[in-house]
GULOLUM-910555 format. One record per residue: x, y, z of N, C-alpha, C in turn. Coordinates in steps of 0.2 Angstrom, whole numbers. Layout:
N
[[X,Y,Z],[X,Y,Z],[X,Y,Z]]
...
***
This chain:
119
[[19,76,118],[17,83,119],[24,86,123]]
[[26,83,127],[31,86,131],[37,86,126]]
[[38,82,121],[45,83,117],[43,89,111]]
[[37,91,111],[36,96,106],[38,94,99]]
[[35,89,97],[37,85,90],[29,86,85]]
[[30,88,81],[24,89,77],[22,83,72]]
[[18,79,73],[16,73,68],[12,77,63]]
[[15,75,57],[14,78,50],[10,73,46]]
[[11,66,47],[6,62,44],[7,56,49]]
[[2,51,47],[2,45,52],[-2,39,50]]
[[1,33,49],[-4,27,48],[-4,23,54]]
[[-9,18,55],[-9,14,60],[-12,6,57]]
[[-9,1,59],[-10,-5,56],[-11,-10,61]]
[[-16,-14,60],[-17,-20,66],[-14,-25,64]]
[[-9,-29,67],[-7,-35,65],[-8,-41,69]]
[[-14,-42,70],[-18,-48,75],[-15,-45,83]]
[[-9,-47,86],[-8,-47,92],[-4,-39,94]]
[[-2,-35,89],[1,-29,89],[-2,-25,84]]
[[0,-20,86],[-2,-14,80],[5,-10,79]]
[[6,-8,72],[11,-4,69],[8,3,68]]
[[11,9,71],[10,15,70],[17,19,65]]
[[15,21,61],[21,24,57],[19,33,57]]
[[25,36,59],[24,43,60],[28,47,55]]
[[26,52,51],[31,57,49],[30,63,52]]
[[37,64,56],[36,71,61],[41,74,58]]
[[42,81,62],[46,87,59],[54,84,63]]
[[54,81,68],[61,80,70],[61,72,72]]
[[65,68,66],[63,60,67],[67,57,74]]
[[73,61,75],[78,58,79],[75,59,87]]
[[73,66,87],[70,67,93],[62,63,95]]
[[60,62,89],[53,57,91],[55,50,92]]
[[60,47,89],[62,41,91],[65,41,99]]
[[70,44,100],[72,45,106],[66,46,112]]
[[61,51,111],[55,51,115],[51,44,116]]
[[49,42,110],[46,34,111],[51,30,114]]
[[57,29,114],[60,24,116],[61,25,124]]
[[61,31,125],[62,33,133],[56,31,136]]
[[50,31,132],[44,30,135],[41,22,136]]
[[48,19,132],[47,11,133],[44,10,126]]
[[43,12,120],[39,9,115],[45,5,109]]
[[44,2,107],[50,-1,102],[47,4,96]]
[[53,6,93],[52,12,88],[59,10,84]]
[[59,12,77],[64,11,72],[64,18,68]]
[[69,20,66],[69,24,61],[70,21,54]]
[[67,23,48],[65,21,41],[65,26,36]]
[[71,26,32],[71,30,26],[66,30,21]]
[[62,35,21],[57,36,16],[58,41,10]]
[[56,39,3],[56,45,-2],[50,48,-1]]
[[51,54,-2],[45,59,-2],[45,62,-8]]
[[39,62,-12],[38,64,-19],[33,69,-20]]
[[34,75,-22],[28,80,-22],[26,79,-30]]
[[19,76,-29],[16,76,-36],[9,80,-37]]
[[7,81,-42],[1,85,-42],[-5,81,-38]]
[[-10,84,-37],[-17,82,-32],[-21,82,-40]]
[[-22,76,-43],[-25,76,-48],[-26,68,-49]]
[[-31,66,-53],[-33,59,-55],[-28,58,-59]]
[[-23,52,-58],[-18,49,-63],[-12,51,-60]]
[[-11,57,-56],[-4,59,-54],[0,53,-50]]
[[-2,49,-46],[1,43,-42],[2,38,-48]]
[[-3,36,-52],[-2,32,-57],[5,32,-61]]
[[5,39,-62],[12,41,-67],[18,40,-63]]
[[18,43,-57],[23,40,-53],[25,33,-52]]
[[20,29,-51],[21,22,-51],[23,19,-57]]
[[22,21,-63],[22,18,-69],[31,20,-69]]
[[33,24,-68],[41,26,-69],[45,21,-66]]
[[42,20,-60],[45,15,-55],[45,8,-58]]
[[39,6,-60],[37,-1,-62],[42,-2,-69]]
[[42,3,-73],[46,1,-78],[53,0,-78]]
[[57,1,-72],[62,0,-71],[64,-6,-64]]
[[58,-8,-63],[56,-13,-58],[59,-12,-51]]
[[57,-7,-50],[59,-3,-44],[52,-6,-38]]
[[52,-10,-32],[47,-11,-30],[46,-6,-24]]
[[40,-5,-23],[36,-1,-16],[35,-7,-13]]
[[40,-5,-6],[39,-10,0],[32,-7,4]]
[[32,-1,5],[28,3,9],[27,10,7]]
[[19,12,8],[19,19,5],[12,22,9]]
[[11,27,9],[6,32,10],[7,38,8]]
[[1,43,7],[2,49,4],[-3,55,7]]
[[-2,60,7],[-7,66,10],[-8,72,5]]
[[-12,75,5],[-13,81,1],[-10,87,5]]
[[-7,91,2],[-4,98,4],[-8,103,3]]
[[-10,104,-4],[-15,109,-7],[-21,104,-11]]
[[-28,104,-9],[-32,101,-14],[-33,103,-19]]
[[-32,98,-24],[-32,100,-31],[-26,102,-35]]
[[-20,104,-31],[-14,106,-34],[-7,101,-32]]
[[-6,100,-25],[1,97,-22],[-1,92,-18]]
[[1,85,-19],[1,80,-13],[7,77,-13]]
[[10,73,-7],[15,71,-6],[14,62,-5]]
[[18,59,-10],[18,52,-8],[25,49,-5]]
[[24,46,2],[30,44,4],[30,36,5]]
[[37,33,2],[37,26,1],[43,25,2]]
[[45,18,5],[50,14,5],[50,10,0]]
[[56,10,-4],[58,6,-10],[63,1,-8]]
[[64,-3,-14],[70,-7,-13],[75,-4,-16]]
[[76,0,-21],[82,5,-21],[81,12,-22]]
[[80,15,-17],[81,21,-17],[86,27,-20]]
[[91,24,-22],[96,28,-24],[94,29,-32]]
[[93,23,-34],[90,23,-43],[82,27,-43]]
[[79,25,-38],[72,29,-38],[72,36,-38]]
[[77,39,-33],[78,46,-33],[80,48,-40]]
[[86,45,-42],[89,47,-49],[84,47,-54]]
[[80,41,-54],[74,40,-60],[69,45,-60]]
[[66,47,-53],[60,50,-53],[64,59,-55]]
[[68,60,-52],[72,67,-54],[73,68,-60]]
[[74,63,-64],[75,63,-72],[69,64,-76]]
[[64,61,-73],[57,63,-75],[54,69,-74]]
[[58,73,-70],[55,79,-68],[51,79,-61]]
[[51,74,-58],[47,74,-52],[51,76,-45]]
[[49,80,-41],[52,82,-36],[52,79,-30]]
[[59,75,-29],[60,71,-22],[62,76,-17]]
[[57,76,-12],[59,81,-6],[65,80,-3]]
[[68,85,0],[74,85,5],[72,83,11]]
[[75,81,17],[73,81,22],[70,86,25]]
[[73,92,25],[70,98,28],[64,100,25]]
[[64,98,18],[57,102,14],[51,97,17]]
[[51,90,19],[47,86,21],[45,88,28]]
[[49,88,33],[50,90,39],[45,96,41]]
[[45,100,37],[42,107,38],[38,110,32]]
[[34,105,29],[29,105,25],[22,111,29]]
***
């Protein structure tokens, strides 16, 4: 709270003896610094954020594009911006440069950092 960081999305996973929390925030570097200063283990990880239609099959179409080129999704989470209209799928992939090029070639919008952080 004191760092004035806005958490846009979050996942929490239990890994037996510890937990992993992943945060999508409006200022990743500031959030990282604040967490480290408070004694938390923290890392910055690049993700692709893709705007998709919020409808049945929207995510399936995105994943089919990646699968056709054997681009592996290593981690992912999504959230809805406007119900029935727009969602965002954030993912870590094994080839982010090729994934970005491929998705853009298929007409999907890969969000720039500024777009993602200020949704």
